[in-house]
C-alpha positions as CSV (number, residue, x, y, z in Angstrom):
1,M,-30.6,7.0,-19.4
2,S,-32.5,10.2,-19.1
3,T,-30.9,13.3,-17.7
4,G,-33.7,14.3,-15.4
5,P,-35.2,17.8,-15.1
6,G,-32.7,20.6,-15.0
7,A,-30.0,18.7,-16.8
8,V,-29.6,21.4,-19.4
9,P,-27.8,24.6,-18.1
10,G,-30.2,27.5,-18.0
11,R,-33.2,25.5,-16.8
12,P,-33.4,26.5,-13.1
13,V,-33.9,23.9,-10.3
14,N,-33.8,26.5,-7.5
15,H,-35.0,25.1,-4.2
16,A,-35.9,21.6,-5.4
17,E,-36.4,19.4,-2.3
18,Y,-34.8,16.0,-1.9
19,D,-34.3,13.5,0.8
20,V,-30.8,12.8,-0.4
21,V,-28.5,14.5,-2.9
22,V,-25.4,12.6,-4.0
23,V,-22.6,14.7,-5.5
24,G,-20.6,12.8,-8.1
25,G,-21.8,10.6,-10.9
26,G,-19.0,8.0,-10.6
27,L,-19.2,4.5,-9.5
28,V,-19.3,5.3,-5.7
29,G,-21.8,8.1,-6.0
30,L,-24.2,6.1,-8.3
31,A,-23.8,3.0,-6.2
32,T,-24.7,5.0,-3.1
33,A,-27.9,6.3,-4.6
34,Y,-28.8,2.9,-5.9
35,Q,-28.3,1.2,-2.6
36,F,-30.2,3.8,-0.7
37,L,-33.2,3.6,-3.1
38,R,-33.2,-0.2,-2.7
39,A,-33.3,0.2,1.1
40,R,-35.8,3.0,1.1
41,P,-37.9,2.9,-2.0
42,G,-39.9,6.0,-2.8
43,S,-37.3,8.4,-1.5
44,R,-36.5,11.5,-3.4
45,V,-32.9,11.1,-4.5
46,A,-30.8,13.1,-7.0
47,V,-27.3,12.4,-8.3
48,L,-25.4,15.5,-9.5
49,E,-22.8,15.1,-12.2
50,K,-20.9,18.0,-13.8
51,E,-20.1,16.2,-17.0
52,D,-22.5,15.2,-19.8
53,A,-22.3,11.5,-19.0
54,V,-21.5,9.4,-15.9
55,A,-18.1,7.9,-15.1
56,R,-16.1,10.6,-17.0
57,H,-13.4,10.8,-14.3
58,Q,-11.7,8.1,-12.2
59,S,-14.5,5.6,-12.7
60,G,-13.9,5.7,-16.5
61,H,-10.1,5.8,-16.4
62,N,-8.9,2.7,-14.7
63,S,-7.6,-0.8,-15.7
64,G,-10.9,-2.5,-15.3
65,V,-9.7,-5.0,-12.7
66,I,-12.1,-6.5,-10.2
67,H,-9.7,-6.9,-7.3
68,S,-9.6,-9.9,-5.1
69,G,-8.6,-8.2,-1.9
70,I,-5.2,-9.9,-1.5
71,N,-3.2,-6.6,-1.1
72,Y,-5.2,-5.2,1.8
73,V,-4.5,-5.5,5.6
74,P,-6.9,-8.0,7.1
75,G,-9.6,-6.2,9.1
76,S,-9.2,-2.9,7.2
77,L,-12.2,-1.2,5.5
78,K,-10.5,-1.8,2.2
79,A,-10.2,-5.6,2.8
80,R,-13.7,-6.0,4.0
81,L,-15.4,-3.8,1.4
82,C,-13.3,-5.2,-1.5
83,R,-14.3,-8.8,-0.7
84,E,-18.0,-7.9,-0.3
85,G,-18.1,-5.5,-3.2
86,A,-16.4,-7.9,-5.7
87,A,-18.9,-10.6,-5.1
88,E,-21.8,-8.2,-5.3
89,L,-20.4,-6.6,-8.5
90,V,-20.0,-9.9,-10.3
91,S,-23.6,-10.8,-9.4
92,F,-24.8,-7.3,-10.5
93,A,-23.0,-7.6,-13.8
94,A,-24.5,-11.0,-14.5
95,D,-28.0,-9.7,-13.8
96,H,-27.5,-6.7,-16.2
97,G,-25.8,-8.4,-19.1
98,I,-22.3,-7.1,-18.5
99,D,-19.5,-9.5,-19.2
100,V,-17.0,-10.3,-16.5
101,D,-13.8,-12.1,-17.6
102,R,-12.3,-14.1,-14.7
103,T,-8.7,-13.7,-15.8
104,G,-7.0,-14.5,-12.5
105,K,-3.6,-13.1,-11.9
106,L,0.0,-14.1,-11.1
107,I,2.0,-12.1,-8.5
108,V,5.5,-12.7,-9.6
109,A,8.7,-12.5,-7.6
110,V,11.8,-11.8,-9.8
111,D,14.3,-11.0,-7.1
112,P,15.2,-13.1,-4.0
113,D,14.4,-10.3,-1.6
114,E,10.8,-10.4,-2.9
115,L,10.2,-14.0,-1.8
116,P,9.4,-13.2,1.9
117,R,6.9,-10.5,0.8
118,L,5.3,-13.0,-1.6
119,A,4.8,-15.4,1.3
120,M,3.4,-12.5,3.4
121,Y,0.8,-11.7,0.7
122,H,-0.1,-15.4,0.5
123,E,-0.9,-15.3,4.2
124,R,-2.7,-12.0,3.9
125,G,-4.9,-13.4,1.1
126,T,-5.7,-16.5,3.1
127,A,-6.7,-14.3,6.1
128,N,-9.0,-12.3,3.8
129,G,-10.8,-15.4,2.7
130,L,-9.5,-15.8,-0.9
131,A,-10.0,-19.2,-2.4
132,G,-7.6,-21.1,-4.6
133,L,-4.4,-19.3,-3.8
134,R,-1.4,-21.3,-4.8
135,I,2.4,-20.8,-4.9
136,L,4.0,-21.7,-8.2
137,Q,7.6,-22.7,-8.1
138,A,9.9,-21.7,-11.0
139,P,9.4,-24.9,-13.1
140,E,5.6,-24.6,-12.7
141,L,5.7,-20.9,-13.6
142,R,7.7,-21.7,-16.7
143,E,5.2,-24.4,-17.7
144,R,2.3,-22.0,-17.1
145,E,3.9,-19.0,-18.8
146,P,6.9,-20.0,-20.9
147,H,7.9,-16.4,-21.8
148,L,7.7,-15.1,-18.2
149,T,10.7,-14.9,-16.0
150,G,10.4,-15.3,-12.2
151,L,11.6,-17.2,-9.2
152,R,8.2,-17.9,-7.8
153,A,4.6,-16.7,-8.3
154,L,1.4,-16.6,-6.3
155,E,-1.7,-17.6,-8.3
156,V,-4.8,-15.5,-7.5
157,P,-7.8,-17.1,-9.3
158,E,-10.4,-14.6,-8.1
159,T,-9.2,-11.6,-10.0
160,A,-11.4,-10.5,-12.9
161,V,-11.9,-7.6,-15.3
162,V,-15.0,-5.7,-16.4
163,D,-16.0,-2.6,-18.3
164,Y,-16.6,-0.1,-15.5
165,R,-18.2,2.5,-17.8
166,A,-20.8,-0.1,-18.6
167,V,-21.2,-0.8,-14.9
168,A,-21.7,2.9,-14.1
169,R,-24.3,3.3,-16.8
170,A,-26.2,0.3,-15.4
171,Y,-26.0,1.8,-11.9
172,A,-27.5,5.1,-13.3
173,D,-30.2,3.2,-15.1
174,Q,-31.1,1.4,-11.9
175,V,-31.2,4.7,-9.9
176,E,-33.7,6.1,-12.4
177,A,-35.7,2.9,-12.6
178,L,-36.1,3.1,-8.8
179,G,-37.4,6.7,-9.1
180,G,-34.2,8.7,-8.5
181,Q,-32.8,11.3,-10.8
182,V,-29.3,11.5,-12.4
183,L,-28.8,15.2,-13.3
184,L,-26.0,15.7,-15.8
185,R,-24.2,19.0,-16.4
186,H,-24.8,20.0,-12.8
187,E,-21.6,21.3,-11.4
188,V,-21.6,21.8,-7.6
189,L,-20.3,25.2,-6.6
190,G,-20.8,25.2,-2.9
191,Y,-22.6,23.7,0.1
192,D,-24.5,25.5,2.9
193,P,-24.6,23.1,5.8
194,E,-27.0,25.3,7.8
195,R,-29.6,25.3,5.0
196,R,-28.6,21.8,3.8
197,E,-28.4,23.4,0.4
198,V,-26.2,22.6,-2.6
199,S,-25.4,25.3,-5.1
200,T,-24.9,24.3,-8.7
201,N,-24.3,26.1,-12.0
202,V,-28.0,25.9,-12.8
203,G,-29.6,26.4,-9.4
204,R,-29.9,25.3,-5.8
205,L,-31.1,22.0,-4.4
206,R,-32.0,21.3,-0.8
207,A,-31.6,17.9,0.8
208,K,-32.0,16.4,4.2
209,V,-28.7,14.7,3.7
210,V,-25.9,15.3,1.1
211,V,-23.3,12.7,0.2
212,F,-20.2,14.0,-1.4
213,C,-18.4,11.5,-3.7
214,G,-16.3,14.0,-5.6
215,G,-13.1,12.1,-6.3
216,T,-10.3,14.5,-7.1
217,Q,-12.4,17.4,-5.8
218,S,-13.4,15.8,-2.5
219,D,-11.3,18.0,-0.2
220,R,-12.5,21.1,-1.9
221,L,-16.1,20.0,-1.6
222,A,-15.6,19.5,2.1
223,R,-14.1,22.9,2.5
224,S,-16.9,24.5,0.5
225,G,-19.2,23.7,3.5
226,G,-16.7,25.2,6.0
227,D,-15.1,22.0,7.1
228,D,-11.4,21.3,7.2
229,P,-11.1,17.6,6.3
230,G,-7.5,17.5,7.6
231,V,-6.2,16.1,4.3
232,R,-5.5,17.4,0.8
233,I,-6.0,15.6,-2.5
234,V,-2.6,15.4,-4.3
235,P,-3.3,13.9,-7.8
236,F,-1.0,11.2,-9.3
237,R,-1.3,10.3,-12.9
238,G,-0.8,6.7,-14.1
239,R,-0.3,6.0,-17.8
240,Y,-0.6,2.7,-19.5
241,H,0.8,1.2,-22.7
242,V,-1.1,-1.2,-24.8
243,L,0.9,-4.3,-26.0
244,S,1.1,-5.3,-29.7
245,A,-0.6,-8.5,-30.8
246,R,2.8,-10.2,-30.9
247,A,3.5,-9.3,-27.3
248,Q,0.0,-10.2,-26.1
249,A,0.5,-13.7,-27.4
250,L,3.5,-14.1,-25.1
251,L,1.3,-13.9,-22.0
252,G,-1.8,-15.8,-21.0
253,S,-2.2,-14.2,-17.6
254,T,-2.5,-10.9,-15.9
255,V,0.9,-10.4,-14.1
256,Y,1.5,-8.2,-11.1
257,P,4.7,-7.4,-9.2
258,V,5.1,-8.3,-5.5
259,P,3.9,-5.1,-3.7
260,D,6.4,-3.3,-1.5
261,P,4.4,-2.0,1.5
262,R,7.1,0.7,2.1
263,L,6.3,2.4,-1.2
264,P,3.3,4.4,-1.9
265,F,2.3,2.8,-5.3
266,L,2.2,-0.7,-6.7
267,G,4.6,-0.6,-9.7
268,V,4.2,-1.7,-13.3
269,H,2.2,-4.8,-14.3
270,F,0.5,-6.5,-17.2
271,T,-3.4,-6.4,-17.2
272,R,-5.6,-8.3,-19.7
273,R,-8.5,-6.0,-20.3
274,F,-12.2,-6.8,-20.8
275,D,-11.8,-6.2,-24.5
276,G,-9.0,-8.7,-24.8
277,T,-6.2,-6.2,-25.2
278,M,-3.3,-6.2,-22.7
279,W,-2.1,-3.1,-21.0
280,A,1.3,-2.6,-19.4
281,G,2.0,0.0,-16.7
282,P,1.2,2.3,-15.1
283,N,3.7,4.7,-13.8
284,A,2.8,7.0,-10.9
285,L,3.7,10.6,-11.4
286,L,2.6,13.8,-9.7
287,V,0.4,15.7,-12.1
288,L,-0.4,19.4,-11.8
289,S,-4.0,19.0,-12.9
290,R,-6.6,17.0,-10.9
291,E,-8.4,16.2,-14.2
292,G,-5.4,15.9,-16.5
293,Y,-6.4,12.6,-18.1
294,I,-5.1,13.5,-21.6
295,H,-1.3,13.4,-22.0
296,G,-0.2,16.9,-22.6
297,Q,-3.1,18.5,-20.6
298,K,-1.2,18.3,-17.3
299,F,-1.3,21.8,-15.9
300,D,-3.9,23.7,-14.0
301,A,-2.7,26.7,-12.0
302,R,-5.0,26.2,-9.1
303,D,-4.3,22.5,-8.8
304,A,-0.6,23.1,-9.2
305,W,-0.6,25.6,-6.3
306,N,-2.7,23.4,-4.1
307,S,-0.2,20.5,-4.5
308,L,3.1,22.4,-4.6
309,S,2.2,24.6,-1.6
310,Y,1.3,21.7,0.6
311,P,3.9,20.7,3.2
312,G,2.9,17.1,3.0
313,L,4.0,16.8,-0.6
314,W,7.4,18.1,0.2
315,R,7.8,15.7,3.1
316,L,6.7,12.8,0.8
317,G,9.1,13.9,-1.9
318,L,12.1,14.1,0.5
319,E,11.4,10.5,1.6
320,F,10.7,9.0,-1.9
321,W,12.6,11.3,-4.3
322,R,14.6,8.4,-5.8
323,D,11.4,6.5,-6.6
324,G,10.0,9.7,-8.0
325,V,12.9,10.1,-10.4
326,G,12.4,6.6,-11.6
327,E,8.7,7.3,-12.2
328,L,9.5,10.4,-14.1
329,R,12.1,8.6,-16.2
330,R,9.5,5.9,-17.2
331,D,7.0,8.6,-18.0
332,V,9.3,10.4,-20.5
333,S,11.3,7.4,-21.8
334,T,9.7,4.4,-23.4
335,A,13.1,2.7,-23.1
336,A,13.0,3.2,-19.3
337,M,9.5,1.7,-19.1
338,L,10.6,-1.1,-21.4
339,R,13.5,-2.0,-19.0
340,E,11.1,-2.3,-16.1
341,L,8.7,-4.4,-18.0
342,R,11.5,-6.7,-19.3
343,R,12.2,-7.8,-15.7
344,Y,9.1,-9.9,-16.2
345,L,8.8,-10.4,-20.0
346,P,12.4,-10.3,-21.5
347,E,11.2,-10.8,-25.1
348,L,9.3,-7.5,-25.0
349,E,10.5,-4.9,-27.6
350,A,10.1,-1.2,-28.0
351,A,7.8,-1.7,-31.0
352,D,5.5,-3.7,-28.7
353,L,4.6,-0.6,-26.6
354,D,2.0,1.9,-27.7
355,R,0.4,4.5,-25.4
356,A,-3.1,3.4,-24.7
357,P,-5.5,6.0,-26.2
358,E,-7.5,6.2,-23.0
359,G,-4.9,4.7,-20.7
360,T,-4.4,7.6,-18.3
361,G,-6.0,7.8,-14.9
362,V,-5.6,10.3,-12.2
363,R,-5.6,8.9,-8.6
364,A,-7.3,11.1,-6.1
365,Q,-4.9,10.4,-3.3
366,A,-5.6,12.0,0.1
367,M,-2.4,13.1,1.9
368,R,-1.9,14.3,5.5
369,P,0.2,17.3,6.3
370,D,3.0,15.1,7.6
371,G,3.4,13.6,4.1
372,T,1.7,10.2,4.8
373,L,-0.7,8.9,2.3
374,V,-4.1,7.8,3.5
375,D,-4.1,4.1,2.7
376,D,-7.6,3.1,3.7
377,F,-11.0,4.5,2.6
378,L,-11.7,7.7,4.5
379,L,-15.0,9.3,5.4
380,H,-15.8,12.6,7.1
381,E,-19.3,12.9,8.7
382,T,-21.4,15.9,9.9
383,A,-25.0,16.1,10.9
384,G,-26.3,16.7,7.4
385,A,-23.5,15.3,5.2
386,V,-21.1,12.5,4.5
387,F,-17.9,13.2,2.7
388,V,-15.9,10.5,0.9
389,L,-12.4,11.9,1.2
390,N,-10.3,9.0,0.1
391,A,-11.5,6.2,-2.2
392,P,-8.6,5.0,-4.4
393,S,-8.4,1.4,-5.7
394,P,-10.2,-0.8,-5.0
395,A,-13.1,1.6,-4.8
396,A,-14.4,0.6,-8.2
397,T,-14.4,-3.1,-7.2
398,A,-16.0,-2.2,-3.8
399,S,-18.4,0.4,-5.1
400,L,-21.6,-1.5,-4.2
401,A,-20.3,-2.3,-0.7
402,I,-19.2,1.3,-0.2
403,G,-22.5,2.4,-1.5
404,R,-24.3,0.2,1.0
405,L,-22.2,1.5,3.8
406,L,-22.9,5.1,2.8
407,A,-26.6,4.5,2.3
408,A,-26.8,3.1,5.9
409,K,-25.1,6.3,7.2
410,V,-27.6,8.4,5.3
411,S,-30.5,6.4,6.7
412,D,-29.2,7.0,10.2
413,R,-29.6,10.7,9.6
414,L,-33.2,10.5,8.4
415,P,-36.4,9.8,10.2
416,A,-37.4,6.2,10.2
C-alpha cells in the first residue's frame, strides 16, 4: 500500500482539492472511501490517517469476531447493518484471500435467572434472520462441551472470526486501486465548515464533503468545526487474557454469557481467535486516556479532564458503581477474573491466564449528559460533512454496510 503524496510530514499538501475527504484510517473510514469509489469511480477521494499504518486504533484492537447480530434490537441500525455487513465482509474476505473461521458460539446460562433472557435472545436472533439457532439443554451442552458448566445454551452458528488488521489493509489497497489516496501521518487539527477545509499537521485539504470516522476522537472532531454533537466520548478499556494450551484444549467453542440489557457492557467470555488462540475477557473499565491501549499507559490529562468533568459520567457511576467496583477488581486481580471465568469453566487455573500482548482495546463510547450510553450507531450530518459519533461493536463486522450508508449520504451532497 502506498502512502500517497504528502504522507511524509514536511511535504505540504496545502489546498489540495478533493470530492471527498475521509478522516480516519480505521475499518469504517476505509470502507466508506471504498464504497464511495465503487459507486462513483473516478472521484477524487483521500483518507487521512494520523498514524504510520491503518487500523492502529479500535480497528486493530478487538477480539476479531464477526458478529451474527443476535444481540441487537430488531429494526435498529445495529441489527440491520450487522447482518448486511457480516455477509458482505465474509464475501470480501474470500475474494481477497483473508481467512474466515466460522467458529460459531454458545451463549451459556449458568444461573436460573438467566434462562428467560436466553429465551429472549433466541427470539431476537430469529427476528433478525439468523439461521440455525438452537437451544441446548444441559445434557446436550455437556455432550458438546464436557468441561463447560451451564444450565442451558443457545447455539449461534453464524459467528465467525477474522484478522481485522488484514481486512483494513485490504480495504486500503482497494481504495488506492480505485484511484483514491490513503495519506498516512496526516493528523487532523481542525475543520472549517465554511471553506470545507480540513487542516492537518502537513497542510490543508479542501473537499466538497468531509466524512469524520475518528473513533475515540469523534466528538472533538465535530467540535473542531463548531458543532456541539450533544454527546461526549468516554473511553472504556477492555483487557483480555490468553489461555494456556491446556486450557484451550478444554473448550471447542467460543462461549459468551447471556447479556443483561440493564448493564452497559456484555461481561467476560471466551473467544477463539483467527490464529487459533483463545482469549478470555474482557473487563470494562473507565480509562483516563482515549488511546491507552498499552497497560500502564492509562493517563492523559486532557482525556482525564474531559471524562471526569462530564456530568453524564457521574450519573452513570452513581447508577452502576457496584458493577464498576467489580470491573476494577477484575482489572487488578487475576484471582477475581479467574473466579468470574470459572463460572463457565471450573477447571481453569491461575496459571492458565496470561495477559494477551495486544489484548487491550479502548471502546469509543458516546455518552449523553444524563449518563445514558448511546446504544445504536449515531451519525451527525451538516451540509458539508457527516460525523460518525458512535460506532462501537459491531462496527467492525458492519464496516462495509456502514461504509455503503455513509457513501450514499455523501453522494446525496454532491452533484449527480
